[in-house]
Each structure stands twice: as C-alpha cells, then as structure tokens.
C-alpha positions, 0 to 999 in steps of 0.5 A: 500500500502506498504511503499516501493511502496509508496516510489517508486511511490511518487514524479514526477510519482504521480505528473504527474498523479495528473496533468493529472487528474486535466487537464481532470477535467478542460476539462470536466468543459469547456465541461459542460458549453456547454452541457445539459441534460443527457450528462451534468449529465454524464460529471458532474459525470466524473468531480467529479470522477476525483476530487475524484481520485486527492484527494485520490492520495494526501491523499494516498501518504502523500502529504501536505494538498492540495499538488500539486493540491493546488499549481496549483490552487494558481498559476492559481489564481495569474496569473488570478489576474495579468491579471485583475490588468493590465487590470484595470490599463489600463482602469484607463488611459482611459476616457469615451470620449476615449471609445466613439471615439474608433472603438466600438462606433457604437456597444455601445447601445445609453442608454449605451453611455448616462450612460458612459457620466454621469460617472465622470472621477475622479470616473472612474479612482479611481475605476479602480486604486483601483481594480488594487492595491487591486489585486496586494496586493492579489497576494502578499498574495497568492504568500507568501502562494504558496512559503511557506513550511507550511504543511497546505496551505489551512487553510492560504488561507481560512483565507485570504478569510475571511479577504478579506470579512472583508476588503471589509465590512470595505471599504464599510463603508468609502465611500458614493455611491452618492460621485463621486470623486477619493477617493470614486471611489478608495475605491469602486474599492478596496472593490469590488476586495476584495469581489470578490476574497474572494468569488472566493477563497471559490469557487475555493477551495470548502470552502463552501461545 
C-alpha cells in the first residue's frame, strides 16, 4: 500500500474498523460458549479470522505494538478489576451470620451453611480486604501502562504478569493455611488476586501461545 493511502486511511477510519472487528470477535466468543459441534468449529474459525484481520490492520498501518486493540483490552481489564475490588470490599463488611439471615438462606445447601459457620470472621474479612487492595494496586499498574506513550505496551504488561506470579509465590510463603486470623486471611486474599490476574493477563493477551 502506498504511503499516501496509508496516510489517508490511518487514524479514526482504521480505528473504527479495528473496533468493529474486535466487537464481532467478542460476539462470536459469547456465541461459542453456547454452541457445539460443527457450528462451534465454524464460529471458532470466524473468531480467529477476525483476530487475524485486527492484527494485520495494526501491523499494516504502523500502529504501536498492540495499538488500539491493546488499549481496549487494558481498559476492559481495569474496569473488570474495579468491579471485583468493590465487590470484595463489600463482602469484607459482611459476616457469615449476615449471609445466613439474608433472603438466600433457604437456597444455601445445609453442608454449605455448616462450612460458612466454621469460617472465622477475622479470616473472612482479611481475605476479602486483601483481594480488594491487591486489585486496586493492579489497576494502578495497568492504568500507568494504558496512559503511557511507550511504543511497546505489551512487553510492560507481560512483565507485570510475571511479577504478579512472583508476588503471589512470595505471599504464599508468609502465611500458614491452618492460621485463621486477619493477617493470614489478608495475605491469602492478596496472593490469590495476584495469581489470578497474572494468569488472566497471559490469557487475555495470548502470552502463552
């Protein structure tokens, strides 16, 4: 393609195309979850085709590595983490008796009720608060990458994923599973958040391929 045509089509028009193909890929991903057999194979093939088109557009029109698609995925992940952080923070303010006395009491299996009663309040509170705080820290890290003008945001995100796995391993060494106090719960919650998001980043950005 000539430099003139690249200049003419670069920017908003190509971004719109990329966004459209990403939206179509998302819609196919949702459909794939509820289909089977030949239809599932067909939809999977179409989804991969849309992803190839996005990657080609990003490369052809000189976008930075990851480009628009990278920013969109980072934004979606940050928004998801924000919801998870708020949810964990809200749960940290409840205890097992609030749950058992709530409107869903009859829907909870008897075995689960007994298990809930065994969870010490301090452990439960620490667990959710640890998760909430870790999510907030991760959101800051990802937000800095999103706002960065660096041409290779993907590499920075990949390094974050590796660091989160290391942090999870380090935190796991600081608590004992048989401890039921706030500190143990907090460390377990923090470790689980870093591990889950680290693995999620690798999956979202196809780093394990």
